[in-house]
N, C-alpha and C positions, 0 to 999 in steps of 0.2 A: 280334672273333671272334664267330661266331654261335654261342649256347649250344644245344646238343641235347640232349635226354636222352628216354629210350625208357623206357616200362614194359613189360617184360617179361611181367607176368602178362596185360596187356592186350592184347599181341600174341598170347599163347596162348589168352586168351579169345575173340579173334577168329578164330583158326584153327579152334578148336572148332566155332564158330559157323558156319563155312564148310563143315566136314566135315557138320555137323547137316543145312545146306542140302543138300548134295549126296546124302546119304542120303535126305531127303525127294524130292528130283529123282528118284531111283532109283525110289521107290516110287511116283510118281506117272506116270513112264515106262511102269512094270508094268502101273498100271492103263489107261493108253492104250492098252497092247497088247492089254489084255483086250478093249476097247471093239471094236479091229480086227478081232479075231481068233473074236469071239461070233458066235453065230446064224449060222454059216456054213451049216448044214444047211437054212436056211429056205429055199423059193423065193420071192423077193421080188418076181415079175411086174412089175407094172406100177410098182411101188416100188423095183426094182432101181436104177436112176439114182439116187435119193435116198439108198439104203442105202449106195452105192457112194461116194457123197461124204462120208457119215459116215465109213466106212472111210477112205478118204483123208485127211480132216483127223484123224483118229485117228491115224494113222501120222504125218502131219506132227508133230503133237504130241509123239507118243513120242521122234521123233527130236530134236525141239528140247529137251525135257525131258533127256534124254540128255546133249546136247551141255552143257548148263548144269550137270549133274551133275560132270560131266568137267571143267569150267572152275572149277567150286567146288572142288573137291579139288583141282586146282592152284594154286588161290589159298592154301587151307588151306596145303597143302605149302611155298611160299613164306614165308608167315607164319612156321609153323614153323623152317625154316631161318634166317630173319633172327633170331629169338628165340634159338636156338642158337647163332648166331656171336656176337652181341652179348652173351650170357652168356659165351662162351668169351675172348673179348676182355677182359671186365669181370674176369674170374678173371684173367686174365692180368696185366692191369693190376695189380690187387690183389697179386698175387704179388711183382711187380716192386717195388712200393712197400714191401711187407713186407722184402724183401732189401736195399732201400735203407736202410730204418730200421735193421735191424738191424746194417748194416755199419757205422753212425755211433757 
């Protein structure tokens, strides 16, 4: 039989790191949004095409960062759920062993 062990603290630390990554992604997405919406009052004249390319790139980055942030929080939620399930199973197993020992 394969030996399997889980360090619940490491799972929860990983979940927290993914939550932090999600928050950082949200902040970065907000900054990219500022790029795409800044200087709209300027008449860019011959530079309009170059400016529009920058705006489009910023919008693309904002969207990708928002997606990454969403996925990071999903990973965090899964890791937290797994840690919770393992903790509950471990507690149930410990309770069963305690009941068996007290019955002897």
